[in-house]
Short mmCIF file of the C-alpha atoms (twelve columns), coordinates in Angstrom:
data_MODEL
# 
_entry.id   MODEL 
# 
loop_
_atom_site.group_PDB 
_atom_site.id 
_atom_site.type_symbol 
_atom_site.label_atom_id 
_atom_site.label_alt_id 
_atom_site.label_comp_id 
_atom_site.label_asym_id 
_atom_site.label_seq_id 
_atom_site.Cartn_x 
_atom_site.Cartn_y 
_atom_site.Cartn_z 
_atom_site.pdbx_PDB_model_num 
ATOM 1   C CA . MET A 1   -40.083 -52.438 12.824  1 
ATOM 2   C CA . THR A 2   -43.443 -52.429 11.184  1 
ATOM 3   C CA . ALA A 3   -43.540 -48.650 11.303  1 
ATOM 4   C CA . PHE A 4   -40.017 -48.520 9.813   1 
ATOM 5   C CA . CYS A 5   -40.995 -50.813 6.948   1 
ATOM 6   C CA . ALA A 6   -44.104 -48.723 6.290   1 
ATOM 7   C CA . ALA A 7   -41.963 -45.592 6.191   1 
ATOM 8   C CA . MET A 8   -39.567 -47.204 3.737   1 
ATOM 9   C CA . VAL A 9   -42.410 -48.301 1.506   1 
ATOM 10  C CA . PHE A 10  -43.868 -44.780 1.584   1 
ATOM 11  C CA . ALA A 11  -40.482 -43.253 0.783   1 
ATOM 12  C CA . GLY A 12  -39.964 -45.682 -2.094  1 
ATOM 13  C CA . THR A 13  -43.374 -44.889 -3.489  1 
ATOM 14  C CA . LEU A 14  -42.687 -41.154 -3.218  1 
ATOM 15  C CA . LEU A 15  -39.311 -41.473 -4.967  1 
ATOM 16  C CA . ALA A 16  -40.849 -43.550 -7.724  1 
ATOM 17  C CA . ALA A 17  -43.535 -40.942 -8.222  1 
ATOM 18  C CA . VAL A 18  -40.960 -38.145 -8.357  1 
ATOM 19  C CA . GLY A 19  -38.801 -40.150 -10.754 1 
ATOM 20  C CA . ALA A 20  -41.777 -40.791 -12.976 1 
ATOM 21  C CA . ALA A 21  -42.653 -37.125 -12.921 1 
ATOM 22  C CA . GLU A 22  -39.097 -36.188 -13.774 1 
ATOM 23  C CA . ALA A 23  -38.960 -38.749 -16.549 1 
ATOM 24  C CA . LYS A 24  -42.213 -37.413 -17.918 1 
ATOM 25  C CA . PHE A 25  -40.921 -33.836 -17.712 1 
ATOM 26  C CA . TYR A 26  -37.848 -34.657 -19.778 1 
ATOM 27  C CA . LEU A 27  -39.625 -36.584 -22.505 1 
ATOM 28  C CA . PRO A 28  -38.833 -34.987 -25.865 1 
ATOM 29  C CA . MET A 29  -41.524 -32.769 -27.328 1 
ATOM 30  C CA . PRO A 30  -43.178 -33.884 -30.562 1 
ATOM 31  C CA . ARG A 31  -41.193 -32.691 -33.574 1 
ATOM 32  C CA . PRO A 32  -42.962 -29.653 -35.053 1 
ATOM 33  C CA . GLU A 33  -43.909 -29.719 -38.675 1 
ATOM 34  C CA . ARG A 34  -41.619 -27.565 -40.825 1 
ATOM 35  C CA . ALA A 35  -43.328 -24.464 -42.120 1 
ATOM 36  C CA . GLU A 36  -43.401 -24.061 -45.854 1 
ATOM 37  C CA . PRO A 37  -41.237 -21.157 -47.094 1 
ATOM 38  C CA . PRO A 38  -43.262 -18.150 -48.272 1 
ATOM 39  C CA . LYS A 39  -44.240 -18.360 -51.902 1 
ATOM 40  C CA . PRO A 40  -43.132 -15.501 -54.173 1 
ATOM 41  C CA . ALA A 41  -45.851 -13.191 -55.387 1 
ATOM 42  C CA . PRO A 42  -47.379 -13.879 -58.810 1 
ATOM 43  C CA . GLY A 43  -45.361 -12.408 -61.655 1 
ATOM 44  C CA . THR A 44  -42.082 -12.638 -59.750 1 
ATOM 45  C CA . ARG A 45  -39.105 -14.977 -59.825 1 
ATOM 46  C CA . THR A 46  -36.533 -16.032 -57.256 1 
ATOM 47  C CA . GLU A 47  -34.387 -18.192 -59.521 1 
ATOM 48  C CA . GLY A 48  -31.417 -16.777 -61.396 1 
ATOM 49  C CA . PRO A 49  -29.319 -16.163 -63.134 1 
ATOM 50  C CA . PHE A 50  -29.681 -12.437 -62.533 1 
ATOM 51  C CA . ASN A 51  -27.402 -10.016 -64.336 1 
ATOM 52  C CA . VAL A 52  -26.128 -7.630  -61.655 1 
ATOM 53  C CA . VAL A 53  -24.713 -4.621  -63.523 1 
ATOM 54  C CA . VAL A 54  -22.579 -2.153  -61.555 1 
ATOM 55  C CA . LEU A 55  -22.736 1.440   -62.834 1 
ATOM 56  C CA . GLY A 56  -20.609 4.192   -61.334 1 
ATOM 57  C CA . ASP A 57  -17.246 5.902   -60.987 1 
ATOM 58  C CA . SER A 58  -14.005 4.557   -59.494 1 
ATOM 59  C CA . LEU A 59  -15.909 3.446   -56.395 1 
ATOM 60  C CA . GLY A 60  -18.079 1.468   -58.812 1 
ATOM 61  C CA . ASP A 61  -14.967 -0.306  -60.064 1 
ATOM 62  C CA . GLY A 62  -14.152 -1.391  -56.528 1 
ATOM 63  C CA . LEU A 63  -17.744 -2.238  -55.640 1 
ATOM 64  C CA . TRP A 64  -17.882 -4.528  -58.670 1 
ATOM 65  C CA . ALA A 65  -14.773 -6.349  -57.401 1 
ATOM 66  C CA . GLY A 66  -16.306 -6.680  -53.945 1 
ATOM 67  C CA . LEU A 67  -19.676 -7.905  -55.189 1 
ATOM 68  C CA . TYR A 68  -17.990 -10.338 -57.553 1 
ATOM 69  C CA . ARG A 69  -16.237 -11.999 -54.614 1 
ATOM 70  C CA . VAL A 70  -19.196 -11.858 -52.255 1 
ATOM 71  C CA . PHE A 71  -21.480 -13.501 -54.850 1 
ATOM 72  C CA . GLN A 72  -18.806 -15.993 -55.932 1 
ATOM 73  C CA . GLY A 73  -20.270 -19.481 -55.821 1 
ATOM 74  C CA . ASP A 74  -23.855 -18.202 -55.868 1 
ATOM 75  C CA . GLU A 75  -25.007 -19.199 -59.335 1 
ATOM 76  C CA . ARG A 76  -28.022 -16.909 -59.152 1 
ATOM 77  C CA . PHE A 77  -25.884 -13.827 -59.787 1 
ATOM 78  C CA . ASN A 78  -23.705 -12.781 -62.704 1 
ATOM 79  C CA . VAL A 79  -21.849 -9.574  -61.741 1 
ATOM 80  C CA . ILE A 80  -20.984 -7.279  -64.680 1 
ATOM 81  C CA . LYS A 81  -18.896 -4.102  -64.582 1 
ATOM 82  C CA . HIS A 82  -19.964 -0.991  -66.484 1 
ATOM 83  C CA . SER A 83  -18.266 1.647   -64.341 1 
ATOM 84  C CA . LYS A 84  -16.028 4.463   -65.547 1 
ATOM 85  C CA . VAL A 85  -13.184 6.038   -63.551 1 
ATOM 86  C CA . ALA A 86  -13.426 9.843   -63.089 1 
ATOM 87  C CA . SER A 87  -17.030 9.903   -64.360 1 
ATOM 88  C CA . GLY A 88  -20.180 11.366  -62.854 1 
ATOM 89  C CA . PHE A 89  -23.342 13.224  -63.758 1 
ATOM 90  C CA . VAL A 90  -21.740 16.685  -64.040 1 
ATOM 91  C CA . ARG A 91  -19.080 16.363  -66.758 1 
ATOM 92  C CA . SER A 92  -21.331 15.077  -69.540 1 
ATOM 93  C CA . GLU A 93  -18.864 16.276  -72.198 1 
ATOM 94  C CA . TYR A 94  -16.351 13.793  -70.746 1 
ATOM 95  C CA . TYR A 95  -18.718 10.901  -70.063 1 
ATOM 96  C CA . ASP A 96  -22.475 11.278  -70.454 1 
ATOM 97  C CA . TRP A 97  -24.140 8.726   -68.212 1 
ATOM 98  C CA . ASN A 98  -27.560 9.610   -69.614 1 
ATOM 99  C CA . LYS A 99  -26.381 8.364   -73.021 1 
ATOM 100 C CA . GLU A 100 -24.129 5.588   -71.771 1 
ATOM 101 C CA . VAL A 101 -26.858 3.934   -69.733 1 
ATOM 102 C CA . ARG A 102 -28.885 3.525   -72.943 1 
ATOM 103 C CA . ARG A 103 -25.880 1.920   -74.624 1 
ATOM 104 C CA . VAL A 104 -25.498 -0.477  -71.692 1 
ATOM 105 C CA . LEU A 105 -29.181 -1.393  -71.857 1 
ATOM 106 C CA . ASP A 106 -28.842 -2.097  -75.574 1 
ATOM 107 C CA . GLU A 107 -25.847 -4.378  -74.950 1 
ATOM 108 C CA . GLU A 108 -26.836 -6.149  -71.712 1 
ATOM 109 C CA . ARG A 109 -29.895 -7.579  -70.060 1 
ATOM 110 C CA . VAL A 110 -29.890 -5.621  -66.815 1 
ATOM 111 C CA . ASP A 111 -31.898 -7.437  -64.157 1 
ATOM 112 C CA . ILE A 112 -30.328 -5.613  -61.216 1 
ATOM 113 C CA . ALA A 113 -28.579 -2.250  -61.517 1 
ATOM 114 C CA . VAL A 114 -26.233 -1.271  -58.684 1 
ATOM 115 C CA . VAL A 115 -25.362 2.438   -58.834 1 
ATOM 116 C CA . ILE A 116 -22.723 4.374   -56.914 1 
ATOM 117 C CA . MET A 117 -21.784 7.854   -58.078 1 
ATOM 118 C CA . GLY A 118 -20.767 11.291  -56.856 1 
ATOM 119 C CA . THR A 119 -17.087 11.525  -55.917 1 
ATOM 120 C CA . ASN A 120 -16.273 13.462  -59.111 1 
ATOM 121 C CA . ASP A 121 -19.319 15.736  -59.131 1 
ATOM 122 C CA . ARG A 122 -18.104 18.660  -56.991 1 
ATOM 123 C CA . GLN A 123 -17.949 20.882  -60.055 1 
ATOM 124 C CA . VAL A 124 -19.795 23.596  -61.944 1 
ATOM 125 C CA . ILE A 125 -22.665 22.131  -63.946 1 
ATOM 126 C CA . VAL A 126 -23.942 23.408  -67.304 1 
ATOM 127 C CA . ASP A 127 -27.695 23.116  -67.785 1 
ATOM 128 C CA . GLN A 128 -29.677 22.535  -71.003 1 
ATOM 129 C CA . LYS A 129 -29.668 26.244  -71.822 1 
ATOM 130 C CA . GLY A 130 -25.901 26.549  -71.424 1 
ATOM 131 C CA . ALA A 131 -26.073 28.355  -68.084 1 
ATOM 132 C CA . ARG A 132 -23.379 27.510  -65.541 1 
ATOM 133 C CA . HIS A 133 -24.257 26.819  -61.915 1 
ATOM 134 C CA . ALA A 134 -21.929 26.452  -58.938 1 
ATOM 135 C CA . LEU A 135 -22.136 23.437  -56.656 1 
ATOM 136 C CA . ARG A 136 -25.094 23.602  -54.257 1 
ATOM 137 C CA . ALA A 137 -26.751 26.503  -56.115 1 
ATOM 138 C CA . LYS A 138 -30.474 26.079  -56.841 1 
ATOM 139 C CA . GLY A 139 -29.822 25.752  -60.580 1 
ATOM 140 C CA . TRP A 140 -27.071 23.202  -59.932 1 
ATOM 141 C CA . GLU A 141 -29.340 21.015  -57.853 1 
ATOM 142 C CA . ALA A 142 -32.238 21.235  -60.333 1 
ATOM 143 C CA . GLU A 143 -30.037 20.158  -63.266 1 
ATOM 144 C CA . TYR A 144 -28.348 17.424  -61.254 1 
ATOM 145 C CA . ARG A 145 -31.689 15.983  -60.145 1 
ATOM 146 C CA . ARG A 146 -32.900 16.059  -63.751 1 
ATOM 147 C CA . ARG A 147 -29.942 13.948  -64.874 1 
ATOM 148 C CA . VAL A 148 -30.416 11.473  -62.018 1 
ATOM 149 C CA . GLN A 149 -34.120 11.160  -62.896 1 
ATOM 150 C CA . ARG A 150 -33.424 10.505  -66.591 1 
ATOM 151 C CA . PHE A 151 -30.833 7.892   -65.631 1 
ATOM 152 C CA . THR A 152 -33.190 5.979   -63.351 1 
ATOM 153 C CA . ASP A 153 -36.128 6.395   -65.757 1 
ATOM 154 C CA . ASP A 154 -34.199 4.556   -68.476 1 
ATOM 155 C CA . LEU A 155 -33.219 1.730   -66.140 1 
ATOM 156 C CA . GLN A 156 -36.741 1.317   -64.808 1 
ATOM 157 C CA . ALA A 157 -38.242 1.436   -68.311 1 
ATOM 158 C CA . ALA A 158 -35.998 -1.518  -69.189 1 
ATOM 159 C CA . GLY A 159 -37.326 -3.450  -66.193 1 
ATOM 160 C CA . ALA A 160 -34.177 -3.223  -64.057 1 
ATOM 161 C CA . GLN A 161 -34.346 -3.419  -60.283 1 
ATOM 162 C CA . ILE A 162 -32.194 -0.492  -59.101 1 
ATOM 163 C CA . TYR A 163 -30.145 -0.296  -55.916 1 
ATOM 164 C CA . TRP A 164 -28.698 3.149   -55.333 1 
ATOM 165 C CA . VAL A 165 -25.703 2.781   -53.032 1 
ATOM 166 C CA . GLY A 166 -25.006 5.695   -50.717 1 
ATOM 167 C CA . LEU A 167 -21.507 7.158   -50.600 1 
ATOM 168 C CA . PRO A 168 -19.422 5.982   -47.621 1 
ATOM 169 C CA . VAL A 169 -17.887 8.044   -44.829 1 
ATOM 170 C CA . MET A 170 -14.839 10.031  -45.946 1 
ATOM 171 C CA . ARG A 171 -11.679 11.025  -44.066 1 
ATOM 172 C CA . SER A 172 -11.918 14.700  -45.080 1 
ATOM 173 C CA . GLU A 173 -14.835 16.362  -43.294 1 
ATOM 174 C CA . ARG A 174 -15.158 18.965  -46.044 1 
ATOM 175 C CA . PHE A 175 -15.167 16.371  -48.810 1 
ATOM 176 C CA . GLY A 176 -17.502 14.217  -46.726 1 
ATOM 177 C CA . GLY A 177 -19.891 17.147  -46.322 1 
ATOM 178 C CA . ASP A 178 -20.455 17.240  -50.069 1 
ATOM 179 C CA . MET A 179 -20.844 13.461  -50.187 1 
ATOM 180 C CA . GLN A 180 -23.602 13.726  -47.565 1 
ATOM 181 C CA . TYR A 181 -25.242 16.432  -49.672 1 
ATOM 182 C CA . PHE A 182 -25.187 14.085  -52.683 1 
ATOM 183 C CA . ASN A 183 -26.498 11.229  -50.558 1 
ATOM 184 C CA . GLU A 184 -29.518 13.290  -49.561 1 
ATOM 185 C CA . ILE A 185 -30.274 14.038  -53.216 1 
ATOM 186 C CA . TYR A 186 -29.943 10.333  -54.105 1 
ATOM 187 C CA . ARG A 187 -32.059 9.302   -51.121 1 
ATOM 188 C CA . GLN A 188 -34.869 11.690  -52.066 1 
ATOM 189 C CA . GLU A 189 -34.829 10.795  -55.761 1 
ATOM 190 C CA . ALA A 190 -34.781 7.077   -54.952 1 
ATOM 191 C CA . ALA A 191 -37.726 7.439   -52.587 1 
ATOM 192 C CA . SER A 192 -39.727 9.370   -55.203 1 
ATOM 193 C CA . GLN A 193 -39.304 6.501   -57.690 1 
ATOM 194 C CA . GLY A 194 -39.622 3.538   -55.325 1 
ATOM 195 C CA . ILE A 195 -35.925 2.640   -55.609 1 
ATOM 196 C CA . PRO A 196 -34.083 1.076   -52.651 1 
ATOM 197 C CA . PHE A 197 -31.387 3.376   -51.267 1 
ATOM 198 C CA . VAL A 198 -28.605 1.376   -49.600 1 
ATOM 199 C CA . PRO A 199 -26.883 3.495   -46.915 1 
ATOM 200 C CA . THR A 200 -23.215 2.767   -46.232 1 
ATOM 201 C CA . TRP A 201 -22.037 5.780   -44.212 1 
ATOM 202 C CA . ASN A 202 -22.560 4.390   -40.705 1 
ATOM 203 C CA . GLN A 203 -21.998 0.810   -41.819 1 
ATOM 204 C CA . LEU A 204 -18.378 1.641   -42.714 1 
ATOM 205 C CA . ALA A 205 -17.681 4.093   -39.888 1 
ATOM 206 C CA . ASP A 206 -16.508 3.505   -36.327 1 
ATOM 207 C CA . GLY A 207 -18.869 3.224   -33.364 1 
ATOM 208 C CA . GLN A 208 -19.286 6.999   -33.239 1 
ATOM 209 C CA . GLY A 209 -20.005 7.375   -36.957 1 
ATOM 210 C CA . ASN A 210 -16.520 8.699   -37.749 1 
ATOM 211 C CA . TYR A 211 -14.078 7.696   -40.458 1 
ATOM 212 C CA . THR A 212 -11.784 4.796   -39.690 1 
ATOM 213 C CA . ALA A 213 -9.230  3.151   -41.963 1 
ATOM 214 C CA . TYR A 214 -9.373  -0.162  -40.099 1 
ATOM 215 C CA . GLY A 215 -12.231 -2.469  -39.298 1 
ATOM 216 C CA . PRO A 216 -13.410 -6.086  -39.380 1 
ATOM 217 C CA . ASP A 217 -13.318 -7.886  -42.706 1 
ATOM 218 C CA . LEU A 218 -15.888 -10.499 -43.732 1 
ATOM 219 C CA . ARG A 219 -14.272 -13.014 -41.364 1 
ATOM 220 C CA . GLY A 220 -14.245 -10.609 -38.445 1 
ATOM 221 C CA . ARG A 221 -10.497 -9.979  -38.575 1 
ATOM 222 C CA . GLU A 222 -9.191  -6.448  -38.037 1 
ATOM 223 C CA . ARG A 223 -7.924  -5.287  -41.432 1 
ATOM 224 C CA . LEU A 224 -6.981  -2.152  -43.354 1 
ATOM 225 C CA . LEU A 225 -10.176 -1.341  -45.260 1 
ATOM 226 C CA . ARG A 226 -9.529  2.131   -46.712 1 
ATOM 227 C CA . ALA A 227 -6.967  3.361   -49.242 1 
ATOM 228 C CA . ASP A 228 -4.392  6.051   -48.507 1 
ATOM 229 C CA . ASP A 229 -6.524  8.814   -50.074 1 
ATOM 230 C CA . GLY A 230 -9.274  8.397   -47.474 1 
ATOM 231 C CA . ILE A 231 -11.853 7.929   -50.245 1 
ATOM 232 C CA . HIS A 232 -11.368 4.538   -51.853 1 
ATOM 233 C CA . PHE A 233 -11.000 1.081   -50.301 1 
ATOM 234 C CA . THR A 234 -8.634  -1.853  -50.200 1 
ATOM 235 C CA . LEU A 235 -9.903  -5.117  -51.692 1 
ATOM 236 C CA . ALA A 236 -10.915 -6.264  -48.205 1 
ATOM 237 C CA . GLY A 237 -12.809 -3.006  -47.775 1 
ATOM 238 C CA . TYR A 238 -14.604 -3.346  -51.091 1 
ATOM 239 C CA . GLN A 239 -15.732 -6.816  -50.053 1 
ATOM 240 C CA . VAL A 240 -17.233 -5.334  -46.870 1 
ATOM 241 C CA . LEU A 241 -18.921 -2.634  -48.982 1 
ATOM 242 C CA . GLY A 242 -20.154 -5.304  -51.390 1 
ATOM 243 C CA . SER A 243 -21.558 -7.407  -48.548 1 
ATOM 244 C CA . VAL A 244 -23.769 -4.494  -47.422 1 
ATOM 245 C CA . VAL A 245 -25.300 -4.322  -50.906 1 
ATOM 246 C CA . ALA A 246 -25.435 -8.093  -51.423 1 
ATOM 247 C CA . GLU A 247 -27.357 -8.590  -48.195 1 
ATOM 248 C CA . GLN A 248 -30.243 -6.441  -49.395 1 
ATOM 249 C CA . ILE A 249 -30.217 -7.937  -52.892 1 
ATOM 250 C CA . ARG A 250 -30.367 -11.498 -51.533 1 
ATOM 251 C CA . HIS A 251 -33.167 -10.554 -49.169 1 
ATOM 252 C CA . ASP A 252 -35.219 -9.040  -51.987 1 
ATOM 253 C CA . VAL A 253 -34.528 -11.906 -54.399 1 
ATOM 254 C CA . SER A 254 -35.804 -14.387 -51.813 1 
ATOM 255 C CA . LYS A 255 -39.161 -12.565 -51.890 1 
ATOM 256 C CA . GLY A 256 -39.248 -12.526 -55.692 1 
ATOM 257 C CA . PHE A 257 -38.338 -9.999  -58.362 1 
ATOM 258 C CA . ALA A 258 -40.872 -8.782  -60.881 1 
ATOM 259 C CA . THR A 259 -40.449 -10.477 -64.228 1 
ATOM 260 C CA . ALA A 260 -42.686 -8.189  -66.264 1 
ATOM 261 C CA . ARG A 261 -40.896 -5.521  -68.263 1 
ATOM 262 C CA . ALA A 262 -41.936 -1.911  -67.882 1 
ATOM 263 C CA . VAL A 263 -43.156 0.332   -70.666 1 
ATOM 264 C CA . PRO A 264 -40.653 1.064   -73.443 1 
ATOM 265 C CA . ARG A 265 -38.252 3.792   -72.450 1 
ATOM 266 C CA . PRO A 266 -38.731 7.183   -74.100 1 
ATOM 267 C CA . ASN A 267 -36.315 8.297   -76.764 1 
ATOM 268 C CA . GLU A 268 -33.933 11.149  -76.032 1 
ATOM 269 C CA . ALA A 269 -36.205 13.779  -77.618 1 
ATOM 270 C CA . GLN A 270 -39.108 12.700  -75.420 1 
ATOM 271 C CA . ALA A 271 -36.873 12.728  -72.368 1 
ATOM 272 C CA . GLU A 272 -35.852 16.303  -73.096 1 
ATOM 273 C CA . GLU A 273 -39.513 17.347  -73.456 1 
ATOM 274 C CA . GLU A 274 -40.407 15.741  -70.127 1 
ATOM 275 C CA . ALA A 275 -37.503 17.375  -68.299 1 
ATOM 276 C CA . PRO A 276 -39.224 20.708  -67.402 1 
ATOM 277 C CA . ALA A 277 -42.162 18.884  -65.802 1 
ATOM 278 C CA . LYS A 278 -39.754 16.735  -63.814 1 
ATOM 279 C CA . GLU A 279 -37.889 19.830  -62.648 1 
ATOM 280 C CA . GLU A 280 -41.136 21.425  -61.472 1 
ATOM 281 C CA . ALA A 281 -42.093 18.252  -59.609 1 
ATOM 282 C CA . SER A 282 -38.697 18.084  -57.958 1 
ATOM 283 C CA . GLU A 283 -39.281 21.531  -56.432 1 
ATOM 284 C CA . THR A 284 -41.828 19.929  -54.137 1 
ATOM 285 C CA . LEU A 285 -39.110 17.769  -52.626 1 
ATOM 286 C CA . LYS A 286 -37.261 19.051  -49.616 1 
ATOM 287 C CA . SER A 287 -34.026 20.637  -50.824 1 
ATOM 288 C CA . ALA A 288 -30.840 18.878  -49.866 1 
ATOM 289 C CA . GLN A 289 -29.187 22.268  -49.610 1 
ATOM 290 C CA . ALA A 290 -26.774 22.442  -46.684 1 
ATOM 291 C CA . ALA A 291 -24.619 25.167  -45.210 1 
ATOM 292 C CA . PRO A 292 -21.701 26.248  -47.428 1 
ATOM 293 C CA . ILE A 293 -18.420 24.539  -46.673 1 
ATOM 294 C CA . GLU A 294 -14.803 25.528  -47.097 1 
ATOM 295 C CA . VAL A 295 -13.039 24.424  -50.252 1 
ATOM 296 C CA . PRO A 296 -10.235 21.999  -49.281 1 
ATOM 297 C CA . GLU A 297 -6.688  22.260  -50.485 1 
ATOM 298 C CA . LEU A 298 -6.526  20.138  -53.616 1 
ATOM 299 C CA . ARG A 299 -3.955  17.650  -54.792 1 
ATOM 300 C CA . PRO A 300 -3.933  16.748  -58.512 1 
ATOM 301 C CA . GLY A 301 -5.142  13.269  -59.287 1 
ATOM 302 C CA . ARG A 302 -7.341  12.834  -56.238 1 
ATOM 303 C CA . ALA A 303 -11.060 12.133  -56.584 1 
ATOM 304 C CA . ASP A 304 -11.743 15.406  -54.773 1 
ATOM 305 C CA . ASP A 305 -9.700  17.436  -57.283 1 
ATOM 306 C CA . TRP A 306 -12.522 18.976  -59.321 1 
ATOM 307 C CA . SER A 307 -10.488 21.777  -60.905 1 
ATOM 308 C CA . TRP A 308 -10.982 22.643  -64.549 1 
ATOM 309 C CA . PRO A 309 -9.146  22.476  -66.878 1 
ATOM 310 C CA . LEU A 310 -7.798  19.156  -65.736 1 
ATOM 311 C CA . ARG A 311 -4.235  19.198  -64.436 1 
# 
């Protein structure tokens, strides 16, 4: 009996010790102190409102609509549309973006410039000397790069933060081949000037990088995202496109945008004088030249109908 009682006492002591250990193990840890958010660098600001100005062609129209809805309720951003349907860098006699961007800068304070361009540029280009160059020819690429450089120079001289949005995947492989060619030019020019290039090709493709008309919307629901022409988007699709751009803008704003304005932009005469030097510098960049592609069968009114005269 005595031995039994001793065993019971020992067992009770052991259980108490285990219980105490368990109780100690499950005690809540001290609450960690909250880390202070990183402070923006000197000479930058994270508070809005920021004027987000969308510049581009018909895809720019849709991207503006998407960004407007994605930023809705975020008082830091004021989304402004300055896009032009059927425009581009090639047909300057129809719409000269190198002149129009100066007009926009005179009319608006452009804090953030969102640019998407290219679907109407599969055409012969006429250089400063009046020479005509076919798409993808060396002279075509040199003149096209010159116009892109002048465009971004003006925006940067006005102190705008530029986001160059890459063209999305297209249904037509032949049309898409030219869009990839343009994307490589934009990517190289953006990199040479410290401009963020926002890729969208894979972000709006299927798991294998191919075109798909359907995909998840911003709520994860399977929706029709692309228009019947295989180029443009539905409103749901433009919101997905806008969210890709908005994500990078919000990330950069949280770190702080420079508030200091750049040097005054050169006048048009100065820009023309600087053009040859820019062209020579651009020769050092890797050419975006790709293998020739077949010309697709055209249908009047489509964005890939680059025939001239217009039908």
